[in-house]
C-alpha positions as CSV (number, residue, x, y, z in Angstrom):
1,M,11.2,-12.2,75.7
2,L,10.9,-8.4,75.4
3,E,12.5,-7.1,72.2
4,V,12.6,-3.5,71.3
5,H,14.3,-1.8,68.3
6,V,14.7,2.0,68.5
7,S,16.2,4.2,65.9
8,E,17.0,7.8,66.8
9,R,18.6,10.5,64.5
10,G,21.7,11.8,66.3
11,Q,21.6,9.8,69.5
12,A,21.1,6.3,70.8
13,A,18.0,5.5,73.0
14,T,18.2,2.9,75.7
15,L,15.2,1.0,77.0
16,S,14.9,1.8,80.7
17,G,11.3,1.4,81.8
18,A,7.7,0.4,80.8
19,I,4.2,1.4,81.5
20,L,1.5,-1.2,81.7
21,L,-2.2,-0.3,81.2
22,Y,-5.0,-2.3,82.8
23,G,-8.6,-2.1,81.7
24,G,-12.0,-3.9,81.7
25,K,-12.6,-6.4,78.9
26,N,-16.1,-5.1,78.0
27,R,-15.5,-1.4,78.0
28,Q,-14.2,-0.5,74.5
29,S,-12.3,2.6,73.8
30,G,-10.1,3.9,70.9
31,Y,-7.3,1.6,72.1
32,G,-9.4,-1.5,72.4
33,E,-10.1,-1.3,76.1
34,E,-10.8,1.5,78.5
35,T,-7.8,1.9,80.9
36,S,-8.7,1.6,84.6
37,F,-5.2,2.1,86.0
38,A,-1.6,1.9,85.0
39,T,1.7,0.8,86.6
40,V,5.2,1.9,85.9
41,H,8.1,-0.6,85.9
42,P,11.9,-0.6,85.5
43,V,13.4,-2.8,82.8
44,S,16.5,-4.8,83.4
45,E,18.7,-7.2,81.5
46,V,18.4,-10.7,82.9
47,N,20.3,-13.6,81.3
48,S,20.9,-11.5,78.2
49,R,17.2,-10.6,77.9
50,M,15.4,-7.4,78.7
51,E,12.7,-8.1,81.3
52,I,10.0,-6.0,83.0
53,M,10.6,-5.9,86.7
54,P,8.1,-5.4,89.6
55,G,6.5,-1.9,89.5
56,R,4.1,0.5,91.2
57,L,1.0,2.5,90.4
58,L,1.5,5.3,87.9
59,T,1.0,8.7,89.6
60,Q,0.0,12.2,88.3
61,K,3.6,13.2,89.0
62,D,4.8,10.4,86.7
63,L,2.5,11.6,84.0
64,A,3.7,15.2,84.3
65,T,7.3,14.1,84.1
66,F,6.8,11.8,81.1
67,T,4.8,14.5,79.3
68,K,7.5,17.1,79.8
69,S,10.2,14.8,78.7
70,L,8.4,13.7,75.6
71,A,7.5,17.3,74.7
72,K,11.2,18.2,75.0
73,T,12.3,15.2,72.8
74,E,9.7,16.1,70.1
75,A,10.7,19.8,70.1
76,T,14.4,18.8,69.7
77,A,13.5,16.5,66.7
78,V,11.3,19.1,65.1
79,N,13.5,22.1,65.7
80,A,16.9,20.5,65.1
81,T,18.9,23.0,63.2
82,R,19.6,21.7,59.7
83,W,20.8,23.7,56.6
84,L,18.1,23.8,53.9
85,D,19.3,23.9,50.3
86,S,17.7,26.9,48.5
87,R,16.5,24.5,45.8
88,I,14.2,22.5,48.2
89,L,10.6,23.0,47.4
90,A,9.0,20.9,50.2
91,T,9.9,18.5,52.9
92,G,7.8,16.1,55.0
93,P,8.2,13.0,57.2
94,D,8.3,10.7,54.2
95,R,9.6,12.8,51.3
96,M,11.8,15.6,50.1
97,I,11.1,17.6,46.9
98,W,13.5,19.9,45.3
99,W,14.4,21.5,42.0
100,T,17.4,21.9,39.8
101,P,17.6,24.5,37.0
102,P,18.6,23.7,33.4
103,H,22.3,23.1,33.2
104,Q,25.1,21.0,31.7
105,R,25.7,17.7,33.5
106,A,28.2,15.0,33.1
107,M,26.4,11.8,31.9
108,F,27.7,8.3,31.5
109,F,26.2,5.9,28.9
110,E,26.7,2.2,28.5
111,T,25.2,0.0,25.8
112,S,22.8,-2.7,26.9
113,E,20.9,-5.4,25.1
114,A,17.7,-3.5,25.7
115,A,18.9,-0.4,23.8
116,K,17.7,-0.1,20.2
117,L,21.0,1.6,19.1
118,E,24.5,1.2,20.4
119,I,25.4,4.1,22.7
120,A,28.4,4.4,24.9
121,G,30.6,7.1,26.2
122,S,30.4,10.1,28.5
123,G,30.3,13.9,28.3
124,A,28.7,17.1,29.5
125,C,25.1,17.2,28.2
126,P,22.3,19.7,28.6
127,V,19.5,18.7,31.0
128,P,16.2,20.5,31.5
129,G,14.9,21.9,34.8
130,M,14.1,19.0,37.0
131,V,11.8,18.3,40.0
132,W,13.1,15.5,42.2
133,M,11.2,13.6,44.9
134,A,13.1,11.3,47.2
135,M,11.0,9.0,49.4
136,P,13.3,6.8,51.6
137,G,11.6,3.4,51.4
138,N,9.8,4.2,48.2
139,G,12.7,5.3,46.0
140,L,13.5,8.3,43.8
141,F,11.2,10.0,41.3
142,V,12.3,12.6,38.8
143,F,10.4,14.9,36.4
144,A,11.2,17.7,34.1
145,V,9.9,21.3,34.2
146,K,10.2,24.2,31.7
147,G,11.8,27.5,32.4
148,T,14.8,28.7,34.4
149,V,13.1,29.9,37.6
150,R,12.0,28.0,40.7
151,P,8.7,26.3,39.9
152,M,5.4,27.0,41.5
153,Q,2.9,24.4,42.6
154,S,0.8,25.1,39.5
155,D,3.6,24.4,37.1
156,Q,3.2,21.5,34.7
157,L,5.4,18.4,35.1
158,Y,7.0,16.6,32.1
159,Q,8.4,13.2,31.7
160,A,12.1,13.2,32.6
161,P,13.8,12.5,29.2
162,F,16.4,10.1,30.6
163,F,17.1,6.4,30.4
164,N,16.6,4.4,33.6
165,V,13.3,6.3,34.4
166,W,9.9,4.6,34.2
167,S,6.9,6.3,32.6
168,R,5.5,7.1,36.1
169,G,8.6,9.0,37.1
170,K,10.3,6.4,39.3
171,V,14.0,5.9,38.8
172,C,15.3,2.4,38.2
173,T,18.4,2.4,40.5
174,G,19.6,-1.0,39.6
175,S,23.0,-1.5,41.1
176,A,23.5,2.2,41.8
177,E,24.7,3.2,45.2
178,L,21.8,4.6,47.2
179,P,22.3,7.4,49.8
180,S,23.2,6.1,53.3
181,T,20.8,6.5,56.2
182,E,22.9,9.5,57.3
183,N,22.6,11.1,53.8
184,R,19.1,10.2,52.8
185,W,17.9,13.8,53.4
186,E,20.8,15.3,51.4
187,V,19.8,16.4,47.8
188,Q,23.3,16.0,46.5
189,A,23.4,12.4,47.6
190,W,20.3,11.6,45.5
191,E,21.6,13.6,42.5
192,N,24.8,11.7,42.7
193,T,22.9,8.4,42.7
194,F,21.0,9.4,39.6
195,F,23.7,11.0,37.5
196,G,26.5,8.9,38.8
197,S,25.0,5.7,37.4
198,R,25.3,4.4,33.9
199,F,22.4,5.3,31.5
200,T,21.9,2.0,29.7
201,H,18.5,2.1,27.9
202,P,15.0,3.6,27.9
203,N,12.7,1.8,30.3
204,F,9.9,1.7,27.7
205,T,9.5,1.7,24.0
206,E,6.4,3.8,23.3
207,K,7.1,6.4,20.7
208,D,7.0,10.1,21.8
209,R,6.6,9.2,25.4
210,L,10.1,9.8,26.6
211,I,11.4,12.4,24.1
212,K,8.9,14.0,21.7
213,G,9.8,13.6,18.0
214,A,13.0,11.8,18.6
215,E,14.3,8.3,19.1
216,P,15.8,8.4,22.7
217,C,19.1,6.5,21.9
218,L,19.7,8.6,18.8
219,F,18.8,11.8,20.6
220,W,21.4,11.3,23.4
221,K,24.0,9.9,21.0
222,K,23.8,13.2,19.1
223,M,24.0,15.1,22.4
224,L,27.2,13.3,23.3
225,A,28.7,14.0,19.9
226,K,27.7,17.6,19.7
227,P,26.0,18.9,22.9
228,A,23.4,21.7,22.5
229,A,23.9,24.8,24.7
230,V,20.5,24.1,26.4
231,F,18.1,21.2,26.5
232,P,15.4,21.7,23.7
233,E,12.2,22.1,25.8
234,R,10.1,21.3,22.7
235,R,11.2,17.7,23.2
236,L,9.6,17.4,26.6
237,V,6.5,15.2,26.9
238,Q,3.8,16.4,29.2
239,F,3.2,14.4,32.4
240,P,-0.4,14.3,33.7
241,M,0.4,16.1,37.0
242,V,1.6,19.5,38.3
243,V,4.3,20.2,40.8
244,G,1.8,20.6,43.7
245,D,0.4,17.1,43.2
246,L,3.7,15.8,44.6
247,L,2.6,17.1,48.0
248,D,-0.4,14.8,48.1
249,P,-0.2,12.4,51.0
250,L,-1.3,9.7,48.6
251,V,1.1,10.7,45.8
252,V,2.3,7.1,45.2
253,D,-1.2,6.0,44.7
254,K,-1.8,8.9,42.3
255,L,1.3,8.1,40.4
256,N,0.3,4.4,40.1
257,K,-2.9,5.6,38.4
258,V,-0.9,7.2,35.5
259,P,-1.2,4.9,32.5
260,K,2.0,2.9,31.9
261,A,3.9,3.5,28.7
262,K,3.8,0.7,26.1
263,G,6.7,-1.6,26.1
264,E,7.7,-0.8,29.7
265,F,9.9,-3.3,31.4
C-alpha cells in the first residue's frame, strides 16, 4: 500500500504521480545505486488505496517541466511575504530568535510543593531584557541580556531569572498551551505561552544560579508586594554563551554541554 503524508504551509498538496528510478545493483552512487533510466507514472485511488499505475519512460521534456515547477514552488515558499517583527534577531528552518527590551509584565504565581516559600498572586513585575529562541519540536528557550538596546551577536547571555526555566535555558511548559501549528512562527504566541502560565517554583535549588544574591521565591514575593521600576541587572547570573551562539546549527548539543544546576528536577 502506498501511503504519503504531505504538509504544506498555506495550501494542500495532492499526490498525483510518481517517478521510479532503475539502476544496476553493482554500480554504487550517492543514492545507493546508479540510475540507468526512469519511468513516470500516474497515481490513482483503487479500493481506497493510492496505487502507482502503468507508466512510460521519463523524457528530457518531463525533467524540464518538473524542474521548472519545483523551482517555482521553492521560490514561493522562500519568498512568501510575511511581516517580520522588529524584535526578531534571526530566523531559520528550525528556529526563531528574538529580543524583548526590559519592561513591566503581568506575572502569575501559584504555590507548589516544590517551592521553598509560599508565593501566590499576580501583578505587574519588572523583567530584564530577554532573548527568546523558539524551536518547534524542541521547545522554547529563554535567556536574559543586559541593557535596553537590541543585542549584538557578541553580547553576553544570562540565566533567565524566572521560575519554570531549567538551568540550560529551556522552558518547562508543563500544561501551558503551546502555539498552534499556524502560530508557531509568531513571537507573541510564544510570549503568551511563557507569561500566560503560572510560575510555580524554581526548577533547581543551587544558590546564586537563578538570581544572584537572593532566594528566588523571596525575590519575586517582594517584587509582587512592591515592584521595582526596573529589574535589578546586578541580580542576573552569567550564562556560558553569547547571543551569537544561538545561531549554531548544533545549538541544542551546545546547550546540553552546559553543566546542570544542582538540585535540578
